[in-house]
N, C-alpha and C positions, 0 to 999 in steps of 0.2 A: 540397076545398081551393081556396083563392083566392089569387091573386097580388096582390091589392089591398093597398095600404099604408093603414094606419089613420091617423086624425088624430093620435093619440098618437105614432105612429112618425115622422110628418112633423115634429111639434113637437120631438121629441127630436133629429132630424137637424138641424133649423135651429138649435137651441140649441148643438149641437156645432160647427156652422159659425160661428156668431157668436162662440163662445168662441175658436176657432182664429184667427179674424180679429182678435179683440181682442189675443191674444198676439202675433200677427205685427206689429200696429201698435205695441204696447209695445216690442218688440225693435227695430223700425225706428227709433222715436223715441229709444231709448236710444243706438243707434249714432250718431245725429246730434247728440247733446249736445255742447256746446262744451268745450274744454279737457280736463281729466282726469275730468270728470264721468262719462263713459261707463265708463272704466276703474274708477273708484271704485265705481259701482253694481254692475258685473259682479263685481268682486272681493269686495265686501261681501255681496251677496245670493246670487250663484251659487256662489262659491267659499268663502264662509263666513269670509273673513279678517277679522281685527279691525282697528279703525281704526289702531292703532299700527303693525301690520305693513304696511298699505297706505301709511301715511305714510313709513315707512322706505324702501319701494320707490320712492316718488315724491319722496323728499328734501324732505319737508315735515313739518308737525306733525299730530298726531292731531286737534287742534281744527280745523285747516284742512280735513282730510278730512271731519270731521263736518259742517262748514259747507257744503262742496261737495256732500255727499250730500243734505243738506236742500234746497239750492237746486235740485239735479237733480230731486228728487222733486216739488218745486213746479212746475218747468218741465214735467215730464211730465204732471202733473195738468192744467195749463192746456192743453197741446197735445192731450191725449186727451179733454178735456171734451166737445168737439163730437162726437167719434166715439162715445163712450159714450152720449151723449144720443140720437144717431141710432139706435144699437142698441136702446135702450130703447123708442123710438117704433116701430120696425119690428117688434121681436120680442115686445113685451109687449102 
C-alpha cells in the first residue's frame, strides 16, 4: 500500500477547489449588485419565487423585475469573465 496521491486524484481535487472558488466568487458578486438586483436574483433562483411575487414584495411590476434580473445577469457575466478565463487557463 502506498500513500501517494495519483495525478487523477490531484486533478479531481483541484477541479473541486476551482468549482468552490467559482461559487464563492458568484455569491460575492451577487451580494455586491446595486439596488434590488441581489434580492431579485436570490429570490428568483434560490427561493424559486415568480417574477410577480417578487414584484409585489418590492412594490414594482413583474416587467421591472424581469428587466432587473436580466441586467443583473449581464453584470455578473462581465464581472466574472476575467475570473472564469483565469480558471480556464490555470486548470485546463
